[in-house]
C-alpha positions as MATLAB code, in Angstrom:
seq = 'MNFPAELKYTKDHEWIALEGTTATVGITDFAQRELGDIVYIDINSQGKPLQAEEIFGTVEAVKTVSDLFLPIAGTIIEVNPALEANPELVNSDPYGQGWMIKMTVNHPADVAQLMDAAAYTALVG';
ca = [
      14.516  -41.695  -25.662;
      18.205  -41.830  -26.347;
      19.729  -41.369  -29.835;
      23.519  -40.934  -29.569;
      24.818  -38.184  -31.856;
      27.844  -40.187  -33.031;
      25.651  -42.879  -34.665;
      23.743  -42.942  -37.953;
      20.173  -44.254  -38.231;
      17.830  -45.880  -40.769;
      14.109  -45.514  -41.402;
      13.844  -49.156  -40.295;
      15.149  -48.220  -36.801;
      18.646  -49.679  -37.015;
      21.731  -47.758  -35.882;
      25.247  -48.054  -37.246;
      28.657  -47.042  -35.899;
      31.486  -47.051  -38.445;
      35.173  -47.531  -37.614;
      37.236  -47.713  -40.806;
      35.571  -50.396  -42.928;
      34.002  -52.216  -39.967;
      30.587  -51.258  -38.641;
      28.610  -52.262  -35.561;
      24.825  -52.445  -36.016;
      21.878  -52.733  -33.642;
      18.320  -51.504  -33.189;
      17.457  -48.141  -31.697;
      16.053  -47.325  -28.292;
      12.777  -46.424  -30.061;
      12.635  -49.845  -31.774;
      13.266  -51.853  -28.618;
      10.573  -49.857  -26.758;
       8.068  -50.448  -29.559;
       8.843  -54.183  -29.600;
       8.644  -54.662  -25.848;
      10.417  -57.497  -24.045;
      12.802  -59.143  -26.504;
      13.026  -62.913  -26.056;
      15.019  -64.159  -29.069;
      17.351  -62.873  -31.775;
      17.798  -64.943  -34.961;
      20.684  -63.889  -37.203;
      21.818  -66.602  -39.595;
      23.408  -64.474  -42.307;
      26.985  -64.371  -40.994;
      29.513  -64.535  -43.821;
      26.968  -63.714  -46.530;
      27.375  -60.563  -48.625;
      24.147  -58.527  -48.407;
      22.871  -55.345  -49.993;
      21.516  -52.341  -48.118;
      18.014  -52.926  -46.733;
      18.218  -56.714  -47.130;
      16.944  -58.731  -44.167;
      19.809  -60.045  -42.058;
      17.768  -61.618  -39.259;
      14.773  -61.265  -36.980;
      14.092  -60.109  -33.456;
      11.318  -61.802  -31.501;
       9.496  -60.041  -28.707;
       6.682  -61.273  -26.509;
       4.120  -59.632  -28.830;
       5.674  -59.840  -32.316;
       8.512  -60.836  -34.633;
      10.259  -58.111  -36.627;
      12.756  -58.270  -39.486;
      16.206  -56.702  -39.154;
      17.437  -54.743  -42.177;
      21.093  -54.134  -43.054;
      21.759  -50.357  -43.106;
      24.349  -50.500  -45.927;
      25.876  -53.148  -48.199;
      28.498  -55.431  -46.713;
      29.212  -58.786  -45.092;
      28.359  -59.769  -41.522;
      31.533  -60.928  -39.793;
      30.298  -61.341  -36.228;
      27.033  -61.846  -34.365;
      26.940  -60.677  -30.735;
      27.407  -63.957  -28.820;
      25.897  -62.496  -25.627;
      22.457  -62.193  -27.255;
      21.977  -65.955  -27.513;
      21.707  -66.340  -23.729;
      20.625  -62.755  -22.964;
      18.481  -61.253  -25.756;
      17.099  -58.766  -23.211;
      20.408  -56.866  -23.490;
      18.811  -55.220  -26.542;
      16.156  -53.768  -24.213;
      18.491  -52.710  -21.420;
      21.475  -51.447  -23.467;
      20.592  -51.123  -27.190;
      23.688  -49.045  -28.045;
      26.162  -50.949  -25.857;
      26.011  -54.607  -24.847;
      22.869  -55.071  -26.985;
      24.609  -54.552  -30.347;
      23.643  -57.208  -32.880;
      26.277  -57.558  -35.608;
      29.646  -56.390  -36.828;
      30.117  -56.151  -40.568;
      32.652  -55.197  -43.178;
      31.275  -52.354  -45.244;
      31.520  -52.339  -49.042;
      31.485  -48.539  -49.370;
      32.075  -46.632  -46.098;
      30.907  -43.390  -47.744;
      27.378  -44.869  -47.896;
      27.036  -44.303  -44.141;
      26.924  -40.543  -44.761;
      23.612  -41.037  -46.607;
      21.889  -42.299  -43.444;
      20.060  -40.119  -40.911;
      21.843  -38.292  -38.121;
      20.361  -38.229  -34.605;
      18.345  -35.044  -35.271;
      16.749  -36.439  -38.440;
      15.963  -39.745  -36.730;
      14.434  -37.936  -33.752;
      12.219  -36.020  -36.186;
      11.205  -39.302  -37.872;
      10.057  -40.991  -34.670;
       8.858  -37.672  -33.191;
];
């Protein structure tokens, strides 16, 4: 499995990449493998301020539906438009074309509290 070193990770299997006060968020390679073939992404929280670990949407796979949790507090400013027609991008490229949201971050320093790649690898072991 692939866990890029430049990203931070949550216990709920989301990844986050921070650039200034804007972050890109998606689910990890581990999460997409556990879910199986992803058929639908439902994110209807754009523009709403949310706290860390609040549900910002769901991902539906052939076998199950799973909640998506915001890694840190902020406001979703963009949902990946490609996922509406091609949700399988999350399976094929979870850290690239399969990103889910972009958000403005309330406190960028909060990202430092999340797991690095080594800690996340140990978690999913």
